[in-house]
C-alpha positions, 0 to 999 in steps of 0.5 A: 781964658778960652782963647788962651787954652786954644792957643796952648792946645795948638802950641802943644800939638805943633810942638808934638808934631815937630818932635815926632818929625824930628824923631822920625827924621833922626832915626831914619824912617823913610830912609833907605841905606845904600847897598854896600859897595862891590869890591873890585881889583884895580890891579889884576896882579893882586887878584889871586883868582886871575893869577891862578887862571893865568897860570893854568893857561900858561901851563896849557900852552906849555903842554900844547907846545910840548906835543907840537915839538914832539910831533916835529921831532917825529917828522924830522926822524921820519924824513931821515928814515925816508932819505935813508931808503932813497938813492944817494943822488936823489934830490929834494923832489924825489924826497917830497914824492916819497913822503907824499906817498908815505901813509905815516908821513901823511898821518904826521902832517895831519897831527902837526896841522891839528896840533898847530890849530889847537896851539893857535886856539889856546893862544887866542883864548889866552889873549882874549882872557887877558884883554877882557881882564884888562878891560874889567880892570879899567872899568874897576878903576873908573868905578872906584874913582866914581865911588861906585865900588871899593878897591880890594887891592893890597896896600902898597908897600910894606908899611901899608901905605897906598900907591898915591902915598908912594908916589908922593914919597918918590916926589919928595925923594926927587927933591932930596938929592940936591940936599943930599949932594949939598950935605956931601959937599959940606962933609967933604969940605969938613974932611979936607979941613980935618986932613990939613 
């Protein structure tokens, strides 16, 4: 009997340990949950913040261009004013000499150069912003495909389908015209038969 009781005790201990390990393993003891995936836009046209920033840049470029055009108009008007003070037979050389000596013309030229530099700077900022966003979009696409991030893009289409589903629909539609054409031929034959 002594051996049997030791065996029972050992069996109960092993059974109890297995139960504890099973419960701890099942409840997640020692397991860490993965952090939630970061949401990214794989299509920058769906990112409202990006679109707002793009609109602000566009508006800034328009404002800079409007000032540039206004300066160009003033320069054209000033050239006409200086031409009016010169004799009729004065050539382009005389006009350039008169403009070079004119303080108002020099001020307009300086404003035009400064505005052209500002326009170039604003254009480059816009180009760099779009380029950086395109690079981010490419990385976001890779991250979503690798499972490192989740897409925040709107569903494709009115029915909430994905773009992949839409592409499948297009592929299915490419196969349909042959069927549709054959149906039309049958309908045309039926119409001809009815007319006769």
